[in-house]
N, C-alpha and C positions, 0 to 999 in steps of 0.2 A: 568283643570289640564294640566299644561305643563311637558312633559319628553324630556330630552334631549338623543339623541343617537349617539354613538360614530360610526364614519363610515371611514373606510380606504380611503386615499386619492385616490387610483387607482379607487375604486367604485365610488367615488364622481365625479371623472372626467369623468368616463363613463356616469354617470347620466347627468352631463352637457352637454355632447354631443349628448344627446337624445336618449342614448342606455338603455336596459332594464338590470338590474343588479339582478340576482336571489341569494338568500342567506338565512340566517336564523337570527332571533333575539333572543338573551337569555341575561339574567341579570348575570354579572359578580360576583362571590362570594366574592371575596376580595373587590372591589369598590362598589358593589351594583348598577352600572350603567348598563344601557341597552346598550348592544354593537351588532352591525350588522357585520356578517361574511359572505363575498360573496363566492359562490361555485367556485371552481376553475374547470372551464369547458375548457377541452382540445379538440380542434376541431381537426377532421381527416384531415390531409394534405396530405397524399399520396393517391392517387386512382389507382384503377387497370387499367392496360394498356390491351386494347383489341389487342390480337393477331391475331385473325381470327373471323368475322363475319360469321356465318354459316347460312343455309336455314332455320332452325329451333332453333337456338340459338346462342352460342358465345362461345369463348375460351379466357380466360383473364389470366393474370400473375399478380400477387401482389407481395409483398416482399418475402413472405415466401410459397406461393401457386400457382399452376397452377390450373384453375378453367374452368370447363367444364358444360356448361347449355345447355340442349336440351327440347324443347316442342312439342309434335306433338297431333293433335286432334284424339280422340278415335274412332271418325267416320270413320275413314279410314280402321278400322279392326286390328287384331293382325298382320298379315303377312306385311301389308304395313307399319305400325308403326314400326316393327321390321326393315323392310328394310330401311326405312328413318333414324332411329336412328342409324344403323351401317352405312350408308353411310356419316351422319354427323361426327361420331366419326372418320371414316377413313380420312375424310377431315380435321379433327381437328389434328389427329396425323400427318398428312403428313405436316400441317403448323407449327407443333411443332419440327419436323424434320428439316425443312427449318430454322426456328428460331435458332436452336442449331448450324447447319451449318455456319449460318451467325454470330453467336456469336464467332466462333473459328476462323474466319479470322480477 
C-alpha cells in the first residue's frame, strides 16, 4: 500500500540538506490526506555573559538576571565552608560594583 504525505517545503529542504526534522503526522479531516507538521524549535541565541570567574563558582549576567553560583566541598567543615562562600560572595559583589561603575562611564 502506498500513502502520500504532504510535507512543507521548508521541512523537505532540511531533509535534503541531511538534517533531522522533528514533527507529527496526522490525517487531515477535510481532505483525508496524511499531513506532516514540523515542530517549531526555537534555539536559544543569547548566552549568559561571565562577569567574574570565582574560586568556587561564577557570577554571570543574562538579559534579565544576575546569576551567582558557588559550590564548596562539605569535607571542609561548616566554618571553612562559611568563610569560603562569604569570600566568594564579597568578591562577586566587588566585581558587580566595578561593572556598574564601568557601565556609567
